[in-house]
C-alpha positions as CSV (number, residue, x, y, z in Angstrom):
1,M,0.0,-0.1,0.0
2,R,1.2,3.4,-1.1
3,I,0.1,7.1,-1.2
4,W,2.8,9.2,-2.6
5,D,3.1,12.7,-1.6
6,L,4.4,13.8,-5.1
7,H,2.1,15.2,-7.4
8,P,0.1,12.6,-9.5
9,G,1.8,13.6,-12.9
10,Y,5.0,12.0,-11.9
11,L,3.4,8.7,-11.6
12,N,3.2,6.3,-14.7
13,R,-0.1,4.7,-15.9
14,Q,0.3,1.6,-13.4
15,S,1.4,3.6,-10.6
16,L,-1.4,6.2,-10.9
17,L,-4.3,3.5,-11.2
18,G,-2.9,1.3,-8.3
19,E,-2.3,4.5,-5.9
20,H,-6.2,5.3,-6.9
21,R,-7.2,2.0,-6.2
22,E,-5.5,1.6,-2.8
23,L,-6.4,4.8,-1.7
24,H,-10.0,3.5,-2.0
25,G,-8.9,0.7,0.0
26,M,-7.7,3.0,2.6
27,V,-10.7,4.7,2.7
28,S,-12.7,1.8,3.3
29,I,-10.4,0.9,5.9
30,I,-10.8,3.8,7.9
31,V,-14.2,4.5,7.2
32,N,-15.8,1.0,8.0
33,G,-13.2,0.0,10.8
34,K,-11.9,-2.7,8.6
35,K,-9.0,-4.5,10.1
36,G,-6.9,-5.2,6.7
37,Y,-3.9,-3.0,6.8
38,S,-5.3,-1.0,9.5
39,R,-2.0,-0.8,11.2
40,H,0.2,-0.2,8.0
41,P,2.3,2.7,8.3
42,E,0.1,4.7,5.4
43,T,-2.9,3.7,7.1
44,L,-1.9,5.2,10.4
45,R,-0.1,8.4,8.8
46,W,-3.6,9.5,7.1
47,M,-6.2,7.9,10.0
48,D,-6.8,11.1,11.1
49,F,-6.6,13.4,8.0
50,G,-9.8,12.5,5.9
51,W,-10.0,15.9,4.3
52,A,-6.6,15.6,3.2
53,L,-7.1,12.2,1.8
54,N,-10.0,13.4,-0.2
55,K,-7.9,16.0,-1.8
56,R,-5.3,13.3,-2.5
57,H,-8.0,11.5,-4.3
58,Q,-9.1,14.6,-6.3
59,L,-5.5,15.0,-7.5
60,L,-5.2,11.5,-8.6
61,A,-8.8,11.7,-10.5
62,A,-7.9,15.1,-11.9
63,E,-4.5,13.5,-13.4
64,M,-6.7,10.5,-14.5
65,T,-8.9,12.7,-16.3
66,L,-6.1,14.6,-18.1
67,R,-4.7,11.2,-19.3
68,G,-8.1,10.1,-20.6
69,Y,-9.2,7.9,-17.4
70,N,-12.8,8.3,-15.8
71,D,-13.4,8.3,-12.3
72,K,-16.7,7.5,-11.0
73,S,-15.8,6.8,-7.3
74,P,-15.8,9.7,-5.1
75,V,-14.5,10.1,-1.7
76,H,-16.3,11.8,1.3
77,T,-14.2,11.9,4.1
78,R,-13.7,15.3,5.6
79,K,-12.0,15.2,8.8
80,N,-9.4,18.0,10.0
81,K,-10.5,20.2,7.0
82,G,-7.2,21.9,5.8
83,R,-4.9,19.7,7.5
84,W,-2.4,17.2,5.9
85,P,-0.4,14.3,7.6
86,D,2.9,16.0,9.1
87,T,5.1,12.9,8.5
88,F,6.1,10.9,5.4
89,I,7.0,7.6,5.0
90,D,10.0,8.7,2.8
91,E,10.7,12.3,2.2
92,P,9.6,14.0,-1.1
93,Y,13.2,13.9,-2.4
94,L,13.9,10.2,-1.9
95,Q,10.3,9.3,-3.1
96,I,11.8,10.9,-6.8
97,Q,14.4,8.5,-6.2
98,L,12.4,5.4,-5.3
99,L,10.4,6.2,-8.3
100,R,13.4,6.6,-10.6
101,E,14.5,3.5,-9.9
102,K,11.0,1.6,-9.9
103,Y,10.6,2.9,-13.6
104,R,14.1,2.1,-14.6
105,D,13.2,0.6,-18.2
106,K,9.6,1.1,-17.9
107,E,7.0,3.8,-18.9
108,P,7.4,7.0,-17.2
109,G,4.7,9.2,-15.9
110,R,3.6,12.6,-17.8
111,I,6.1,14.5,-16.2
112,P,9.8,13.5,-16.0
113,L,11.3,12.9,-12.8
114,P,13.5,15.8,-12.0
115,Q,16.9,15.6,-12.1
116,N,17.8,19.1,-10.5
117,A,16.5,21.7,-8.8
118,Q,15.9,24.2,-12.3
119,Q,13.9,21.1,-13.4
120,M,11.6,20.5,-10.3
121,W,10.9,24.5,-10.3
122,R,10.0,24.6,-13.6
123,Q,7.7,21.7,-13.2
124,H,5.9,23.5,-10.2
125,K,6.3,27.3,-11.0
126,Y,2.6,27.9,-12.0
127,A,1.4,25.8,-9.0
128,V,3.5,28.1,-6.8
129,M,2.4,31.5,-8.7
130,A,-1.3,30.8,-7.7
131,R,-0.5,30.3,-4.1
132,S,1.8,33.6,-3.6
133,A,3.8,36.1,-5.8
134,L,6.1,36.4,-3.1
135,L,7.1,32.9,-2.7
136,Y,7.2,32.4,-6.1
137,K,10.1,35.2,-6.8
138,K,11.8,33.9,-3.6
139,I,12.1,30.3,-5.1
140,G,13.1,31.4,-8.4
141,A,15.5,33.5,-7.3
142,D,17.1,30.7,-4.7
143,V,16.9,28.1,-7.8
144,A,18.8,30.5,-10.1
145,R,21.7,30.5,-7.7
146,M,21.8,26.7,-7.4
147,G,23.9,24.5,-9.7
148,P,22.6,21.8,-11.6
149,R,24.5,19.1,-9.4
150,D,23.5,20.9,-6.1
151,D,21.2,18.8,-3.5
152,F,17.3,19.9,-4.0
153,S,15.7,18.1,-1.3
154,S,14.6,21.0,0.9
155,L,13.1,22.6,-2.3
156,A,11.1,19.2,-3.0
157,L,9.8,19.2,0.5
158,L,8.8,22.9,0.1
159,L,7.0,22.3,-3.2
160,V,5.1,19.3,-1.6
161,E,3.9,21.6,1.3
162,T,3.2,24.7,-0.5
163,L,0.8,22.6,-3.0
164,R,-1.1,21.3,-0.1
165,T,-2.2,24.9,0.5
166,R,-5.4,26.2,-1.5
167,P,-4.6,29.0,-4.1
168,S,-6.9,32.1,-4.5
169,Q,-9.3,32.7,-7.0
170,G,-7.1,35.5,-8.4
171,G,-3.9,33.6,-7.9
172,L,-5.4,30.7,-10.3
173,K,-6.5,33.2,-12.7
174,N,-3.0,35.2,-12.8
175,A,-1.4,31.5,-13.4
176,L,-3.6,30.6,-16.0
177,Q,-3.4,33.6,-18.0
178,H,0.3,33.2,-17.8
179,M,0.1,29.3,-19.0
180,W,-2.3,30.5,-21.7
181,G,0.5,32.5,-23.5
182,Y,2.2,29.2,-24.5
183,V,-0.8,27.8,-26.4
184,S,-2.8,31.4,-27.5
185,D,-1.5,31.4,-30.9
186,R,-2.9,27.7,-31.6
187,Y,-6.6,28.8,-30.6
188,E,-8.7,29.5,-33.8
189,K,-11.8,29.7,-32.0
190,S,-14.1,32.8,-30.7
191,R,-11.9,35.6,-29.7
192,E,-13.8,36.9,-26.9
193,P,-11.9,38.8,-24.1
194,L,-10.0,36.4,-22.1
195,H,-10.8,37.8,-18.6
196,A,-14.5,36.9,-19.4
197,W,-13.9,33.3,-19.5
198,P,-14.7,31.2,-16.6
199,L,-11.4,29.6,-15.0
200,T,-12.8,26.1,-15.8
201,D,-13.1,26.6,-19.2
202,L,-9.8,28.8,-19.5
203,L,-8.2,25.7,-17.9
204,A,-10.0,23.1,-20.4
205,R,-8.8,24.8,-23.2
206,I,-5.1,25.1,-22.2
207,Q,-5.4,21.2,-21.6
208,D,-7.0,20.6,-24.9
209,L,-4.2,23.0,-27.0
210,T,-1.5,21.4,-24.7
211,F,-2.3,18.1,-25.8
212,K,-3.2,18.6,-29.4
213,H,0.1,20.6,-29.8
214,S,2.3,18.4,-27.6
215,Q,3.2,22.2,-26.1
216,P,6.7,20.8,-24.1
217,Y,6.7,23.2,-21.2
218,L,3.2,22.8,-20.3
219,M,2.9,19.1,-20.8
220,E,5.6,18.8,-17.9
221,S,3.7,21.2,-15.5
222,V,1.9,20.2,-12.4
223,A,-0.8,23.0,-12.8
224,L,-2.1,21.3,-15.8
225,S,-4.3,18.8,-13.7
226,E,-3.8,20.4,-10.4
227,F,-5.7,23.5,-11.1
228,A,-8.8,21.6,-11.8
229,V,-9.2,20.5,-8.3
230,W,-8.7,23.7,-6.8
231,I,-10.7,25.7,-9.3
232,K,-13.5,23.3,-8.4
233,D,-13.0,23.7,-4.6
234,N,-12.8,27.6,-4.9
235,R,-16.4,27.4,-6.5
236,M,-17.8,25.6,-3.7
């Protein structure tokens, strides 16, 4: 049983669908008091964080949808809203190494496992931008001073923790408008003002154009699926 803390975009098809299945199994154990795996370290880690487990499921489902899989099995746990487990089975940086070994000579995930701080930052920058302009600038400056072989375990931890916080509506809109700049020249339909589009429509158009034209920068962005979860959350 494994619930990863890295963004689901790093998981290959087998791992993505496997975690989705195991998460539902964990929810059943927690909600129904089943004994199977009830003392497993992952179960114990998530036991008191039903809201976070729900959110992780939403992130998995959003990534599955992006890749063409349907999820019709929502999770309804709500315990400790806004709080996440404060422990890891393995720190995020080690999870990258574990997946790298696991995927040796196998199908990769949508997002390449980062080799250095610069690559990991590129993959997360719009997700961070949606949450804090100040943090976005700070991380960007810090990463610019790092060498390609520098340890980036602290960055990996910071990014995982940052993505656990809810972005504002304005932050989402700002980041999506930046992302739109990569694909806007491919859009051939109505040219109504960008600010008039609902965020759900803007994200859907970005996703569609990114895949249709294999836009490399956005294809490796966690925001491409992650924003679907938080746009929905901000509308509730």
